[in-house]
C-alpha positions in Angstrom: 0.0 0.0 0.0 2.9 2.4 0.7 4.2 1.9 -2.8 0.9 2.8 -4.4 0.4 5.9 -2.3 4.0 7.0 -3.1 3.4 6.5 -6.8 0.1 8.6 -6.6 1.8 11.4 -4.7 4.7 11.4 -7.2 2.3 11.6 -10.1 0.3 14.4 -8.5 3.5 16.3 -7.9 4.5 15.7 -11.6 1.1 17.1 -12.7 1.6 20.2 -10.7 5.1 20.7 -12.1 3.8 20.1 -15.6 1.1 22.8 -15.2 3.7 25.3 -13.9 6.2 24.5 -16.7 3.5 24.8 -19.3 2.3 28.2 -18.1 5.8 29.6 -17.8 6.9 28.2 -21.2 3.7 29.5 -22.9 4.2 33.0 -21.6 7.9 33.1 -22.5 8.1 31.2 -25.8 7.5 34.3 -28.0 10.4 36.2 -26.4 13.2 37.0 -28.9 16.7 38.5 -28.4 16.8 40.3 -31.7 15.5 39.0 -35.0 15.9 35.2 -35.4 17.1 34.4 -31.8 14.2 32.7 -30.0 15.5 32.9 -26.5 12.1 32.3 -24.9 11.5 29.1 -26.9 15.0 27.8 -26.1 14.3 28.6 -22.4 10.9 26.9 -22.4 12.0 23.8 -24.2 15.0 23.3 -22.0 12.8 23.8 -18.9 10.5 21.1 -20.2 13.4 18.8 -20.7 15.1 19.5 -17.4 11.8 19.0 -15.4 11.0 15.8 -17.3 14.5 14.4 -16.8 14.4 15.2 -13.1 11.0 13.6 -12.6 12.1 10.5 -14.6 15.4 10.2 -12.7 13.8 10.5 -9.3 11.0 8.0 -9.8 11.3 4.2 -9.8 8.6 3.8 -12.5 7.5 5.6 -15.7 4.1 6.7 -14.2 5.2 10.1 -12.8 7.0 11.0 -16.1 4.0 9.9 -18.1 1.7 11.9 -15.8 4.0 14.9 -16.4 3.9 14.5 -20.2 0.1 14.1 -20.3 -0.5 17.0 -18.0 1.8 19.2 -20.0 0.1 18.2 -23.2 -3.4 19.0 -21.7 -2.3 22.3 -20.2 -0.6 23.5 -23.4 -3.7 22.4 -25.4 -6.1 24.2 -23.0 -3.9 27.4 -22.9 -3.8 27.4 -26.7 -7.5 27.6 -27.1 -9.0 31.0 -28.0 -11.5 31.2 -25.2 -11.1 34.8 -24.1 -9.9 36.5 -27.4 -6.4 36.5 -25.9 -4.2 34.2 -28.0 -1.2 33.0 -25.9 0.0 30.5 -28.5 -0.2 32.1 -32.0 -0.1 30.0 -35.1 3.4 31.2 -36.1 6.6 29.1 -36.2 7.4 29.7 -32.6 3.9 28.8 -31.5 4.0 25.6 -33.4 7.5 24.7 -32.2 6.4 25.3 -28.6 3.2 23.4 -28.9 4.5 20.3 -30.5 8.1 20.5 -29.3 7.3 20.6 -25.6 4.9 17.7 -25.8 7.4 15.7 -28.0 10.3 16.3 -25.6 8.2 15.4 -22.5 6.9 12.2 -24.2 10.4 11.2 -25.4 11.9 11.6 -21.9 9.0 9.6 -20.4 9.2 6.8 -22.8 13.0 6.6 -23.0 14.4 3.5 -21.3 16.0 4.2 -17.9 19.8 3.8 -18.1 21.5 2.0 -15.3 25.1 3.2 -14.9 27.3 0.9 -12.9 29.9 2.6 -10.8 
């Protein structure tokens, strides 16, 4: 029973982190440092990767990482909807790279086999 509750709490923590990363990345992904340097997109995608890798490394199973990836995908999808006439993810190149890139990176990290390094 203790393993199941630990897995549930790990997954709930991963969902919270995913929502936070999705909101921060969505707000920052359009930031550019001069023309052609998408600093916000690089920051957002690296934040997605670091959080996913941390969650995957700290958990014994894939469930928290999969929960992270699914919650990130749902949050990015819901934020991208035009519900209040305020478009946070426009249909330009940076918006598409953020939408599909963040979900792809999170799923890739979640599904990647866990490497065991012998020391």
